[in-house]
N, C-alpha and C positions, 0 to 999 in steps of 0.2 A: 182804264175808263170805258165808259160805255157810249159815249157820243161819237159822232162822225168826225169831229175835229181833233179828237184825241188819238185817232187811229192814223192820222196823217203822219208822214214821216218827216216834215219840215217844222224846225221848232218854232220859227216866227209865225207860221200858220196857225199855231194853235194859241197864241197869246190873245186874251181878251175875249174869246169866243165860247169858251165852255165855263158854264156857272159853277159846275161841280169843281173844276180845277181851281177856280178863283176862290171858292168858298174854302176848300181845304188849304189853300196859300194863305188866307187871312187867318183861320184857325192855328196853323202852324206858327205864323207871326205872334199871335196872341200867347200862345202857350209857351213858346221859347222866351217872349218878353217877360211873362210872370215868372218863369223859371229863373231868368237873368235877374229878376229883382229880389226873390224871396229865397231861393236856393243858397244855402250857405256852403260857399266853394273854399276849400282849404288851400288850394294850390292857384297862382296867378294864371298859369297856362291853361287850365279848365275854364276858368272866367272869360279870357281871351277867345278861346274856341267858341264859347256859348254866344259871345258877342258878334263874332264874325259869321256865325251860322245865322244869327238874328239879321245881321246886316245883308247878307245874301238872300234871305226870305224877303226881306223889305224891298230889296230891289226888284225881285221876280214879282211881287205884289204890285210895285209901282208900274212896272212893264205892263202887267194885266189890266190895270186901271187906265193907263194911257192909250192902250189899243182898244180897250172896250168902249171908251169915250170917243176915240176916233171913228170906230165902226158905227156907234150910235148916231154921232152927227153926220156922217157921210150917208147914211141911210135915211136920215131925217131930210137932208137937203135934196136926195134923189127923188123923194116923193113929192115934192113942191115946195 
């Protein structure tokens, strides 16, 4: 990624700061959700793998959302 937060090495320092990363995460969440709903999967193991990958991206999106809200509220409280 191109922003200064994505070049940092610590994972938790990146959460909720980069809009590009958050947008890609939401896009992946939507694409995996649509694939899960509309893709006819013959074997159950592929369906479970798709659902688990959607769950992992959902947790990552939730982490981004919580940290972005935290940074927004803490910045707002610091200004007055």
